[in-house]
C-alpha positions in Angstrom: -2.1 -21.7 3.7 -2.8 -24.8 5.8 0.0 -27.2 6.8 -0.1 -30.8 5.8 2.1 -33.6 7.3 1.9 -37.4 6.8 4.0 -40.4 7.4 4.1 -44.1 6.3 6.8 -46.5 7.4 8.2 -48.5 10.3 8.3 -45.8 13.1 5.6 -44.5 15.3 3.8 -41.9 13.2 2.4 -39.6 15.8 5.7 -38.0 17.1 6.7 -37.4 13.5 3.4 -35.8 12.5 3.2 -33.6 15.6 6.8 -32.4 15.2 6.0 -31.7 11.5 2.9 -29.7 12.4 4.9 -27.5 14.8 7.3 -26.7 12.0 4.4 -25.9 9.6 2.3 -24.0 12.1 3.4 -20.7 10.5 1.1 -21.8 7.7 -2.0 -21.7 9.9 -2.9 -22.1 13.6 -6.6 -21.9 13.9 -7.0 -25.6 14.7 -5.0 -28.8 14.3 -5.7 -32.5 14.0 -4.3 -35.9 13.3 -5.5 -39.2 11.9 -4.0 -42.6 12.6 -4.8 -46.2 11.7 -4.7 -48.8 14.5 -5.9 -52.4 14.1 -7.7 -51.3 10.9 -9.6 -48.6 12.7 -9.4 -45.0 11.8 -8.6 -42.7 14.8 -9.2 -39.0 14.2 -8.4 -36.4 16.9 -8.7 -32.7 16.3 -8.9 -29.5 18.4 -9.4 -25.8 17.9 -6.3 -23.8 18.6 -2.6 -24.5 18.2 -0.8 -27.7 18.0 0.0 -27.6 21.7 -3.8 -27.7 22.4 -4.0 -30.8 20.3 -1.0 -32.4 22.1 -2.8 -31.9 25.5 -5.9 -33.4 24.1 -4.0 -36.5 22.9 -2.6 -37.4 26.3 -5.2 -40.1 27.2 -6.0 -41.3 23.6 -4.8 -44.3 21.6 -2.0 -42.9 19.4 0.1 -45.9 18.2 0.5 -46.8 14.6 3.0 -46.5 11.8 0.8 -44.5 9.4 -0.6 -41.1 10.2 -1.3 -37.7 8.9 -1.9 -34.2 10.5 -3.1 -30.8 9.6 -2.8 -27.3 11.0 -5.5 -25.0 9.6 -5.9 -21.4 8.4 -9.7 -21.2 8.2 -11.3 -20.5 4.8 -14.7 -22.2 4.8 -16.2 -22.5 8.3 -15.1 -20.9 11.5 -12.2 -22.3 13.5 -13.6 -25.0 15.8 -13.2 -28.7 16.7 -15.7 -29.8 14.0 -14.3 -27.8 11.1 -10.7 -28.8 12.0 -9.0 -31.4 9.8 -8.8 -34.4 9.2 -12.3 -34.9 7.9 -13.7 -38.4 7.5 -16.3 -40.1 5.4 -19.8 -41.0 6.5 -18.8 -44.6 7.2 -15.7 -43.5 9.1 -13.3 -45.6 6.9 -11.7 -42.7 4.9 -10.0 -39.6 6.2 -8.7 -36.5 4.3 -6.6 -33.5 5.0 -6.8 -30.6 2.5 -5.0 -27.3 1.8 -6.9 -25.1 -0.7 -10.4 -24.2 -1.7 -12.9 -26.3 -3.7 -14.9 -23.7 -5.5 -17.8 -25.9 -6.6 -18.2 -27.6 -3.3 -21.8 -26.2 -2.8 -23.2 -27.9 -5.8 -21.4 -31.2 -4.9 -22.8 -30.9 -1.4 -26.3 -30.5 -2.6 -26.1 -33.6 -4.7 -24.6 -35.6 -1.8 -27.3 -34.4 0.6 -29.9 -35.7 -1.9 -28.1 -39.1 -1.7 -28.3 -39.2 2.1 -25.0 -37.8 3.2 -25.0 -35.8 6.5 -22.4 -33.1 7.3 -21.1 -32.1 10.7 -19.3 -28.9 9.7 -19.2 -26.1 7.1 -16.0 -26.9 5.2 -15.5 -27.7 1.6 -13.0 -30.3 2.7 -15.6 -32.4 4.5 -17.6 -32.4 1.2 -14.5 -33.5 -0.6 -14.0 -36.7 1.3 -17.7 -37.6 1.2 -17.6 -37.1 -2.6 -14.7 -39.5 -2.8 -16.6 -42.0 -0.7 -19.7 -41.7 -2.9 -17.8 -42.2 -6.1 -16.1 -45.3 -4.7 -19.5 -46.7 -3.5 -21.3 -46.1 -6.8 -18.5 -47.5 -9.0 -17.1 -50.2 -6.7 -13.7 -49.0 -7.6 -10.3 -48.6 -5.9 -9.6 -45.7 -3.7 -7.1 -44.4 -6.2 -9.7 -44.4 -8.9 -12.3 -42.7 -6.7 -9.8 -40.0 -5.9 -8.9 -39.6 -9.6 -12.5 -39.3 -10.7 -13.2 -36.8 -7.9 -10.2 -34.6 -8.9 -11.6 -34.5 -12.4 -14.8 -33.1 -11.1 -13.7 -30.6 -8.5 -12.9 -27.0 -9.4 -10.3 -25.1 -7.4 -7.0 -25.6 -5.6 -6.0 -28.5 -3.5 -3.2 -30.5 -1.8 -4.7 -33.6 -0.2 -3.7 -36.7 1.6 -6.2 -39.6 2.0 -6.0 -42.6 4.3 -8.2 -45.6 4.4 -8.7 -47.9 7.4 -9.1 -50.9 5.1 -5.6 -50.4 3.7 -3.2 -49.3 6.6 -0.2 -49.6 4.4 -1.1 -46.9 1.8 -1.2 -43.1 1.5 -2.7 -41.3 -1.4 -1.8 -37.7 -2.1 -2.5 -35.2 -4.9 -2.1 -31.5 -5.7 -3.2 -28.6 -7.8 -2.0 -25.1 -7.1 -1.1 -25.9 -3.5 2.4 -27.3 -2.6 3.0 -30.9 -1.6 6.4 -32.6 -1.1 7.2 -36.3 -0.7 10.2 -37.3 1.3 11.6 -40.7 0.3 13.3 -43.1 2.7 15.8 -45.8 2.1 14.5 -48.4 -0.3 11.2 -46.5 -0.3 10.2 -48.2 2.9 9.3 -44.9 4.5 7.6 -41.8 3.1 7.0 -38.4 4.6 4.6 -35.8 3.1 4.4 -32.1 3.9 3.4 -28.7 2.5 7.1 -27.8 2.4 10.4 -29.5 3.2 10.9 -28.3 6.8 9.2 -31.4 8.4 11.1 -33.7 6.1 14.7 -32.6 6.3 15.3 -34.3 9.6 14.7 -37.7 8.0 15.8 -37.5 4.4 17.1 -35.2 1.8 15.6 -37.0 -1.2 12.2 -35.5 -2.2 9.7 -35.4 -5.0 7.7 -32.2 -5.5 4.3 -33.2 -6.9 3.3 -31.4 -10.0 -0.2 -30.0 -10.6 -2.8 -32.7 -11.1 -0.6 -35.5 -10.1 -1.7 -38.3 -7.7 0.9 -40.2 -5.7 0.3 -43.6 -4.3 2.7 -44.6 -1.5 3.0 -48.1 -0.2 5.9 -49.5 1.8 8.6 -50.2 -0.8 6.8 -48.5 -3.7 5.9 -45.0 -5.0 3.7 -44.6 -8.0 2.7 -41.3 -9.6 0.0 -40.8 -12.2 -1.8 -37.7 -13.5 -5.6 -37.3 -13.2 -5.9 -38.8 -16.7 -4.4 -42.1 -15.3 -1.1 -41.7 -17.2 1.9 -42.9 -15.3 4.5 -40.2 -14.5 8.1 -40.9 -13.6 8.9 -39.3 -10.2 11.7 -36.7 -10.4 13.8 -37.1 -7.2 15.6 -33.9 -6.0 18.1 -33.4 -3.2 17.3 -30.9 -0.5 19.9 -28.2 0.1 18.6 -27.5 3.6 19.9 -28.1 7.1 18.0 -28.7 10.3 19.8 -25.7 12.0 18.3 -23.4 9.4 14.7 -24.1 10.6 15.5 -23.8 14.4 15.5 -20.6 16.4 19.2 -20.9 17.2 19.0 -19.2 20.6 16.7 -16.3 19.6 13.4 -15.7 21.3 11.5 -15.9 18.0 12.0 -16.8 14.4 11.3 -13.3 13.4 14.1 -11.8 15.5 16.4 -14.6 14.2 15.5 -13.8 10.6 16.0 -10.0 11.1 19.5 -10.7 12.5 20.2 -13.2 9.7 20.1 -10.5 7.0 23.8 -9.8 6.8 24.2 -13.5 5.9 21.1 -13.8 3.8 22.0 -10.8 1.6 25.6 -12.1 1.4 24.3 -15.5 0.3 22.2 -13.7 -2.3 25.3 -12.0 -3.7 27.6 -15.0 -3.4 29.0 -16.3 -6.7 26.9 -13.7 -8.6 28.8 -10.5 -7.8 32.6 -10.2 -7.5 33.4 -6.5 -7.4 37.1 -6.6 -7.8 36.6 -8.6 -11.1 33.8 -6.3 -12.2 31.7 -9.4 -12.4 27.9 -9.6 -12.1 26.0 -12.6 -13.5 22.7 -14.2 -12.6 22.9 -17.8 -13.9 19.1 -18.3 -13.8 18.6 -15.5 -16.3 20.5 -16.3 -19.5 18.3 -18.0 -22.1 15.7 -15.2 -22.0 18.0 -12.3 -21.0 17.4 -10.6 -24.3 13.6 -10.5 -23.6 14.4 -8.5 -20.5 17.0 -6.4 -22.2 14.7 -5.4 -25.1 11.5 -5.1 -23.2 9.4 -2.1 -23.9 7.9 -2.4 -20.5 8.4 -4.4 -17.3 5.4 -5.5 -15.2 6.2 -6.6 -11.6 3.7 -8.8 -9.8 3.6 -9.4 -6.0 1.5 -9.4 -2.9 2.2 -7.9 0.5 5.9 -7.5 1.3 6.8 -8.8 -2.2 4.7 -6.0 -3.7 6.8 -3.5 -1.7 10.0 -5.0 -3.0 8.5 -4.6 -6.5 7.9 -0.9 -5.8 11.5 -0.5 -4.8 12.5 -2.3 -8.0 10.3 0.1 -10.1 12.5 3.0 -8.9 15.7 0.9 -9.5 14.9 -0.4 -13.0 13.8 3.0 -14.2 16.8 4.7 -12.7 19.4 2.3 -14.0 18.0 0.5 -17.0 15.6 3.3 -18.2 12.8 0.8 -18.9 9.3 1.8 -17.8 7.9 -0.3 -15.0 4.5 -1.0 -13.7 4.0 -2.7 -10.3 0.8 -4.6 -9.9 -1.0 -6.3 -7.0 -1.1 -9.9 -8.3 -4.4 -10.3 -6.5 -6.0 -7.6 -8.7 -4.0 -8.2 -12.0 -6.0 -11.1 -13.4 -9.4 -9.5 -12.6 -9.0 -6.2 -14.4 -8.4 -7.3 -18.0 -4.9 -5.9 -18.1 -3.2 -4.9 -21.3 -0.3 -7.3 -21.9 1.9 -7.4 -24.9 4.1 -10.2 -26.1 7.2 -8.0 -25.7 6.5 -7.3 -22.1 8.8 -8.8 -19.5 6.9 -9.8 -16.3 8.8 -10.3 -13.0 6.8 -12.3 -10.4 8.0 -12.0 -6.8 7.1 -14.5 -4.0 9.0 -15.7 -1.0 7.3 -19.1 -0.9 7.0 -19.4 -4.7 3.5 -20.7 -4.0 1.4 -17.6 -3.7 -1.9 -18.4 -5.4 -2.7 -14.9 -6.6 0.8 -14.5 -8.1 0.6 -18.0 -9.8 -2.8 -17.0 -11.4 -1.4 -13.7 -12.6 1.6 -15.6 -14.1 -0.8 -17.8 -16.0 -2.7 -14.9 -17.4 0.5 -13.1 -18.5 1.9 -16.3 -20.1 -1.3 -16.7 -22.1 -0.7 -13.3 -23.7 2.8 -14.3 -24.8 4.8 -12.3 -22.2 8.1 -13.6 -20.9 7.9 -14.4 -17.2 10.9 -14.2 -14.7 10.5 -15.4 -11.2 12.1 -14.1 -8.0 11.5 -16.5 -5.1 13.2 -18.2 -2.2 12.0 -21.8 -2.2 13.8 -24.1 -4.6 11.4 -26.3 -6.6 8.4 -24.1 -5.8 5.4 -23.7 -8.2 6.5 -20.2 -9.3 10.0 -21.4 -10.1 8.5 -24.1 -12.3 5.8 -21.9 -13.9 8.1 -19.1 -15.1 10.4 -19.0 -18.1 13.5 -18.2 -16.0 14.3 -16.5 -12.7 16.6 -16.2 -9.7 16.4 -17.6 -6.3 17.1 -15.3 -3.4 18.9 -17.9 -1.3 17.7 -16.3 1.9 17.2 -19.6 3.7 14.0 -20.7 5.3 11.8 -17.9 6.6 9.5 -19.3 9.3 8.2 -16.0 10.8 4.9 -15.1 9.2 5.9 -11.5 8.8 8.6 -11.3 6.1 11.9 -9.6 6.9 14.9 -11.2 5.3 12.8 -12.1 2.3 12.3 -8.3 1.5 16.0 -7.5 1.6 16.9 -10.6 -0.4 14.3 -9.8 -3.0 15.5 -6.2 -3.4 19.0 -7.4 -3.7 18.2 -9.8 -6.5 16.1 -7.2 -8.3 18.9 -4.7 -8.0 21.3 -7.2 -9.5 18.9 -7.8 -12.4 18.5 -4.1 -13.0 22.3 -3.6 -12.9 23.0 -6.4 -15.3 20.4 -5.1 -17.8 21.6 -1.5 -17.4 25.2 -2.5 -18.2 24.1 -4.4 -21.3 21.9 -1.5 -22.4 24.6 1.1 -21.8 22.4 3.1 -19.5 25.1 3.1 -16.7 28.7 4.1 -17.3 31.5 1.6 -16.6 32.5 3.7 -13.6 29.0 3.8 -12.2 28.6 0.1 -12.7 31.9 -0.7 -10.9 31.1 1.7 -8.0 27.7 0.1 -7.5 29.2 -3.3 -7.4 31.7 -2.4 -4.7 29.0 -0.6 -2.7 26.5 -3.5 -3.0 29.2 -5.9 -1.9 29.6 -3.8 1.3 25.9 -3.9 2.1 26.0 -7.0 4.3 28.6 -5.4 6.6 26.5 -2.2 6.7 23.3 -4.2 7.6 25.3 -5.8 10.5 26.2 -2.3 11.7 22.6 -1.1 11.4 21.5 -4.0 13.5 23.5 -2.5 16.4 20.7 0.1 16.7 18.6 -2.7 18.3 19.0 -1.5 21.9 18.1 2.1 20.9 15.1 0.9 18.9 13.9 -1.1 21.8 14.1 2.0 24.0 12.0 3.9 21.5 9.5 1.1 21.3 8.9 1.4 25.0 7.7 4.9 24.5 5.3 4.1 21.6 4.1 0.6 22.4 0.6 1.9 23.4 0.1 4.1 20.4 -3.2 3.6 18.6 -2.0 4.8 15.2 1.3 5.5 13.5 2.3 7.0 10.2 5.4 6.2 8.1 6.8 8.6 5.6 9.5 8.4 2.9 10.4 9.7 -0.5 11.9 8.2 -3.6 13.4 4.8 -3.1 12.3 4.9 0.5 8.6 5.5 0.0 8.0 1.7 -0.5 10.1 1.2 2.7 7.6 3.4 4.5 4.8 1.1 3.3 6.8 -1.9 4.4 7.4 -0.5 7.8 3.8 0.3 8.3 2.8 -3.2 7.2 5.2 -4.9 9.6 3.7 -2.9 12.5 0.1 -3.8 11.5 0.9 -7.4 11.0 2.5 -8.2 14.3 1.4 -5.5 16.8 -2.1 -4.9 15.6 -1.5 -1.1 15.7 -3.1 0.7 12.8 -0.3 2.2 10.6 -0.1 3.7 7.2 2.8 4.5 4.9 2.8 7.7 2.7 5.1 9.5 0.3 6.2 12.3 2.7 5.1 15.1 0.3 1.5 13.7 0.4 1.1 14.4 4.1 -0.1 17.9 3.4 -2.6 16.6 0.9 -4.8 15.0 3.5 -3.1 12.8 6.1 -1.7 15.8 8.0 -5.2 16.2 9.4 -4.5 13.3 11.7 -1.5 14.9 13.4 -1.6 15.8 17.0 0.6 15.2 20.0 -0.5 11.6 20.2 0.5 10.7 16.6 4.0 9.2 16.1 5.4 9.7 12.6 8.4 7.7 11.4 10.4 9.5 8.8 13.0 7.9 6.6 15.2 11.0 6.3 18.5 10.0 4.9 20.7 12.4 2.9 19.6 11.8 -0.6 18.2 13.9 -3.4 15.1 14.7 -1.5 16.7 15.4 1.9 15.8 19.1 2.1 12.2 18.3 1.1 11.7 15.7 3.7 13.2 18.0 6.4 10.5 20.4 5.4 7.8 17.7 5.7 9.2 16.8 9.1 9.0 20.4 10.3 5.3 20.5 9.1 4.6 17.6 11.5 6.5 19.2 14.4 4.6 22.5 13.9 1.5 20.5 14.7 3.0 18.9 17.8 3.4 15.4 16.2 6.0 13.1 17.5 8.8 12.3 15.1 11.1 9.2 14.9 13.7 9.7 12.1 15.9 7.2 10.4 19.0 9.3 9.5 22.6 8.8 8.2 25.4 8.6 10.8 26.5 12.1 11.9 23.3 13.9 10.9 23.2 16.4 13.7 20.7 18.7 12.0 17.7 16.4 12.1 18.5 15.6 15.7 17.5 19.2 16.5 14.0 18.6 14.9 13.1 15.0 15.7 12.1 13.5 19.0 14.2 10.4 18.3 16.9 9.6 15.7 18.2 6.2 14.6 21.4 6.4 12.7 22.4 4.1 9.8 25.5 3.9 7.7 25.7 6.0 4.5 25.4 4.3 1.1 24.4 5.1 -2.4 20.8 6.4 -2.6 19.7 3.4 -4.7 20.9 0.9 -2.0 19.4 2.7 1.0 16.2 0.5 1.2 18.4 -2.4 2.2 19.4 -0.5 5.3 16.5 1.8 6.1 14.1 -1.1 6.5 16.1 -2.7 9.3 15.2 -0.3 12.1 11.6 -0.5 11.0 11.6 -4.2 11.3 13.1 -4.0 14.8 10.6 -1.3 15.9 7.7 -3.4 14.8 9.2 -6.4 16.5 9.9 -4.8 19.9 6.5 -3.0 20.0 4.7 -6.3 19.3 6.7 -8.2 22.0 5.9 -5.4 24.5 2.2 -5.7 23.7 2.3 -9.4 24.3 1.7 -10.4 20.7 3.0 -13.6 19.1 5.4 -12.2 16.5 5.9 -15.5 14.7 2.2 -16.3 14.5 0.2 -13.1 14.3 -3.6 -13.5 14.4 -5.6 -14.2 11.3 -2.4 -14.5 9.1 -0.5 -17.4 7.6 2.8 -17.5 5.8 2.2 -18.9 2.4 -1.1 -17.7 0.9 -2.0 -20.6 -1.4 -5.7 -19.7 -1.7 -7.3 -16.8 -3.4 
């Protein structure tokens, strides 16, 4: 959840750290802070609020030095304020720590430290963590590395940490478990950059090491050493980043979210590229080959996800059952591990996560693997924890998604899941050759149709002006587009703070229709599919009660225009592909309403992009 940045080298550390924090602010923006070492003194500056608040606070402070680290926080333990902000330092002021994660046994550790005379300023588990390291070093007269190693063997929970010591201004220590941490490597290892993801690093180097769980890295100018918490030396595996600086900039758009909405023709195309060639009748996901038979012969598919990824999984449930005729269950990853689920060794589990670091999903993967199930991952970030924890999987190749509210991640995930279902259906013989070929051609045309759908932007903005002050909204869809209704409602809630709910349209009369009056806008996904007549009837039920109707329809649908207050036309496509188009106007509607309400669409309140804590 929180963002970690650190630097060790020859340059001034603070500008690098601050720029990195701004790139990671989507991970949390309750408070921010930095630590520097100058003349063997530890300088810690931190401030409630966003990184810009910290920058202002630093204007009259001593900020020089070639080693430093910074943190932008999404609060877990302790309210957002100056004291609970990171970095945290030891009681003697010689050690500093930044931490992403949760230490579950911090309370018992804190009680023991209090008995030994430690005093605490704030309420965070992270402050306890650095005092614990300090106490271990004091009692054992050991190196900082050894103190950190011993501490990590005692703490329970998730962590990505960086530790600095004023007595050794040429060394950074870092470690991780269940929270991401990336090390950027400079020429001849004379410089190192650390971050929660690669976005702060790509400007400086494309050589990185992704720390594995329970590894500790010791960085000194000219040297990188990695050991596990058992003190066994591990050889660093250096990877090369396939990422450009342009991909993490706004590119002339007012926000990352709007940029990412408009990137969807390209991101879906990149998802298809090299995998689908319609005129050759070719469809192949290279990441799913060794275990393809497990998916092909599965008695059941379990799909795991959270938030938008869960909605993509719901769409995939319809797709897999329609095409491959395999029963599918879609589970909230956050609930899966706690309800003693029934899992069989012949189950295939598909775990979906944009970041590939979602803590709930990783925990659910661990449970499913322990029962012998085969796990497939669908994620966006190369080298992420989920991509390493699963047996096989497919990257979405959507490019960096900086906006906290997912947009292009959803369409890319649905695209990958659709290709998986098609590939399995072809091998199982549950689609005919002609159906398979037609779907390939139609899927290949989707990026162009998304681009056409994006031309509704001005119309959607006009509609947003009418409903920007609504207190509640309902979204309704049927079949493949019921999950899209859920996703549309989530987007509105996330960024505009308007209460919204998504329903299967037929369920309106089983309770929610009691909410309808002239003040209640209802968004219907009313494309011409197998349930068209039914959803028209549902729409008329709303109009009979004076509800306001916004309808997503196919081009040329003049009938619904006589019923609805507003219609947004999208190109026609096969029913199974419609979620890739119908979601676009809903993303735009949420975006424009939020902007008109003065909301920060990239950094909505109380949210963070990558949920790496439970």
